[in-house]
C-alpha positions as CSV (number, residue, x, y, z in Angstrom):
1,M,-96.9,179.0,-99.0
2,Q,-98.3,182.0,-101.3
3,G,-98.2,181.8,-105.0
4,E,-96.0,180.1,-107.3
5,P,-93.0,178.2,-106.1
6,L,-90.2,179.7,-107.2
7,G,-88.1,179.2,-110.3
8,P,-84.6,178.1,-110.3
9,E,-83.1,181.8,-111.6
10,A,-85.2,183.5,-108.8
11,E,-83.8,186.4,-107.2
12,I,-84.5,186.4,-103.4
13,D,-87.0,189.7,-102.6
14,H,-86.7,190.8,-99.6
15,D,-90.3,192.7,-99.3
16,A,-91.7,189.7,-100.4
17,P,-94.4,187.8,-97.5
18,L,-92.4,184.5,-97.8
19,V,-89.2,184.7,-95.6
20,P,-85.7,184.7,-97.2
21,Y,-85.0,181.3,-96.0
22,R,-87.9,179.6,-97.6
23,Q,-87.1,182.0,-100.9
24,L,-84.1,179.9,-101.3
25,A,-85.2,176.6,-100.2
26,Q,-87.8,177.0,-103.7
27,I,-85.2,178.3,-105.4
28,L,-82.5,175.7,-104.6
29,T,-85.3,173.2,-105.1
30,A,-85.9,174.2,-108.2
31,R,-81.7,174.5,-109.4
32,I,-81.4,170.4,-108.0
33,H,-85.0,169.1,-110.0
34,R,-83.1,171.6,-112.9
35,G,-80.0,168.7,-112.6
36,D,-78.1,172.0,-111.7
37,W,-76.5,169.2,-109.0
38,Q,-76.3,165.6,-109.4
39,P,-77.0,162.9,-106.8
40,D,-74.1,162.7,-104.4
41,R,-72.6,165.5,-105.3
42,P,-72.0,168.8,-103.8
43,I,-73.8,171.6,-104.2
44,A,-72.7,175.3,-103.8
45,S,-70.7,176.4,-100.7
46,E,-72.5,178.4,-97.7
47,N,-70.2,181.1,-98.8
48,Q,-71.3,180.7,-102.3
49,L,-75.2,180.7,-101.4
50,V,-74.4,184.0,-99.0
51,Q,-72.7,185.7,-102.0
52,E,-74.9,185.1,-104.7
53,Y,-78.2,185.9,-103.3
54,G,-76.6,188.4,-101.0
55,I,-78.3,186.8,-97.5
56,A,-76.3,186.2,-94.0
57,R,-74.7,182.8,-93.4
58,S,-77.1,182.1,-90.8
59,T,-80.3,181.9,-93.8
60,V,-78.2,180.0,-95.3
61,R,-77.9,177.3,-92.8
62,R,-81.7,178.0,-91.9
63,T,-82.1,176.9,-95.6
64,I,-80.1,173.5,-95.5
65,A,-81.8,172.4,-92.7
66,L,-84.9,173.2,-94.2
67,L,-83.8,171.1,-97.0
68,V,-82.2,168.1,-95.4
69,E,-85.8,168.1,-93.1
70,D,-87.4,167.7,-96.5
71,G,-84.5,164.6,-97.7
72,L,-82.8,166.7,-101.0
73,V,-79.5,167.3,-99.6
74,Y,-77.2,165.8,-96.5
75,V,-74.3,167.4,-94.8
76,V,-71.3,165.7,-94.7
77,P,-69.1,167.3,-92.1
78,H,-65.8,169.4,-93.3
79,R,-66.9,168.7,-96.7
80,G,-70.5,169.8,-97.8
81,T,-73.9,169.4,-98.5
82,F,-74.9,167.3,-100.9
83,V,-78.0,166.2,-103.3
84,Q,-79.6,162.9,-102.1
85,K,-80.2,159.8,-104.4
86,P,-84.0,160.0,-105.8
87,E,-85.4,157.2,-103.7
């Protein structure tokens, strides 16, 4: 990763060296740490994230997969993506 991690108010920069799904992962991670979403509560839906950040649904899904892999969120089928409780 290059440079400082993106903050919770950052926008996706399509011309940046960091690919959009990793930019979104940094932004959502910052929003989780800031307390925008509480543990065991859902984050914004895929549709909301697509509209808010102007990116493709596949990019949002790749971001969510990365956050699941990092242990920050978990997915409940047909319910949404939820913030993992801190360990």
